[in-house]
N, C-alpha and C positions, 0 to 999 in steps of 0.2 A: 504494500500500500504506500510506503514512503516514496518510492520512485515515481509512482503515478501522481501522487499529490505534488511532488516537486515539479513534474512536467506541467501539470495544470496551473500551478502558481507562476511558473516561468512564462507560459503562454498568456495568462491573464496580464502579467506585468508588461510583456512586450507589446501586446495589443493596445494597452493604455498608452504606452510610450508613442506608438505610431498614431493613435487617434488624437493625441494631444499635440502632435507635431514636434516632439522633442528630439534632440540629437544628442547622442552619447558619444563622447570622444575620449579614448584612452590618453592619459597624460604620461604614462611610463609603461615599461614592460611589467607584466604581472609577477608577483611573488608566487611561486608554485608550491603546492603541497603534494609531495610524492609519497605514496604508500603502496602497499601490495594490493589494496582493494580499489583504489581510485586515484585518478590524476586530476587534481582540482586547483583552482586559484585560491590562495590564502588571502591575498590582498591585490586589488587592482584599483589604482586611482584613476578617476574619470571626471570629466566635466560634462554637466548636463545643461544644454542650452535650448532655448526655443528656436526651432529651425524654421526656415522659410521654405516655400514651395520651390522645388528645383525643376 
């Protein structure tokens, strides 16, 4: 159930980002978390801006 919930949350978040016309830009390379179970971002600095229509 955890992975399904995470996917649903990510989909809802990204849908809202697109609907609101926001632009997310990374400011640096991510700090990665490497384990035997998953490869994830530990930290990723971003800038969120109101984007214009391109």
